[in-house]
Every structure is written in C-alpha cells, then in structure tokens.
C-alpha positions, 0 to 999 in steps of 0.5 A: 499499500502507498507505493506511490507518493502524492506529496506534491499533489497534497502540497498544491491541495493545501496551498489552495486552501483545500479547495481542489478535488482529490482522488480517492487514492490522494485522499487516502494518502492525505489521511495517512500523513495526517494520522502520522502527524497525530501519532508523532505529536502524542507518541513520537517519531518511532511510533509514527513510523511503526504505524505505517509498517503495520496493518492496514498500511504494511509499508517497508521501513524505508517507505515508512520513513519517507512518508513520515518526512513527508508528513512533517514537511506537509503539516509543519512547514507553514508554521505561523504560531508565535514563539511565545505560544510555543514556549507556553505550550512546552512550559505547560507540558513540562509542568504536567510532567513535573507534577506527575513525577512529584505525585509518584516520587518515592526516592531522592532520584525522583525528586531530582528529576522533578527539580530538573523538570521545573528548572527546564520549565522555568527556562522555557518560560524565560523566568531566568531573564529580567522582565522587559521594561514597560513602556511609559503610559501616556498618563505617566508622561509629564504634561508640557505647556508652551506659552508666551504668557509668563503669567501662566507659569508664575513669572511677572510680565515685563514692562513692554514700554521700558523694554522698547526704550532700551531697544531704542537706546541700543547704538550702532544697529540699523532700524530694521534690526531694531524692529526685528528685536521689538518683534522678537520681544512682542512689543510690535506685531509680527508681520508674516511678510517681514518674516519671509523677507528676513528668511530670504535675507538669511538664506542669501547671507549663507549662500 
C-alpha cells in the first residue's frame, strides 16, 4: 500500500486552501500523513513510523520513513504560531510532567528529576531573564505647556514700554534690526511678510 507518493499533489491541495478535488487514492494518502502527524505529536517519531509498517498500511521501513518525512514537511512547514505560544505550550507540558513525577516520587532520584523538570520549565518560560521594561503610559508622561504668557507659569510680565526704550537706546544697529528685536520681544506685531523677507535675507547671507 502507498507505493506511490502524492506529496506534491497534497502540497498544491493545501496551498489552495483545500479547495481542489482529490482522488480517492490522494485522499487516502492525505489521511495517512495526517494520522502520522497525530501519532508523532502524542507518541513520537518511532511510533509514527511503526504505524505505517503495520496493518492496514504494511509499508516497508524505508517507505514508512519517507512518508513520515513527507507528513512533517506537509503539516509543519507553514508554521505561523508565535514563539511565545510555543514556549507556553512546552512550559505547560513540562509542568504536567513535573507534577506527575512529584505525585509518584519515592526516592531522592525522583525528586531530582522533578527539580530538573521545574528548572527546564522555568527556562522555557524565560523566568531566568529580567522582565522587559514597560513602556511609559501616556498618563505617566509629564504634561508640557508652551506659552508666551509668563503669568501662566508664575513669572511677572515685563514692562513692554521700558523694554522698547532700551531697544531704542541700543547704538550702532540698523532700524530694521531694531524692529526685528521689538518683534522678537512682542512689543510690535509680527508680520508674516517681514518674516519671509528676513528668511530670504538669511538664506542669501549663507549662500
């Protein structure tokens, strides 16, 4: 039985989302490979191969090994399970094994096996590593307020007229620079046209 392999046909079948029609022989082959995967998961590789060598399949050992490899490649090649999920599954299996050993423990050796299983579970769960630093939550972030009104942050406002007189008394600067200082100090209103002119002048200076 199963002298012919339908592995490539089943690859196309699975990639199509199992929408293609299989012949009865191809369907039997698919069911056999799926059964091998189930035996592998529960009992391991040797039992899965042994299944194919007995009734109703009666395959030779080389053919059984070939079909085992096909089953593993067919059903495990496209594995989208995240590593964390795999670690949690292995952790649970090790915990169950450790608990079974603990319940039946009769000798110090049994307790040593129990301890080793717990350590393996501990490492698989990555409990031997530091927890990742949690990202700062928005509510924990400091609130920043940007304002030109000094009274909002408890600083007394300055006398704009006095500041204007001080700027007027600065010697050896052009009238344009004097107006620019007054705009920066918010003594006179800012004109967007003048801002663009200033930017253009600075660009020309750098050029």
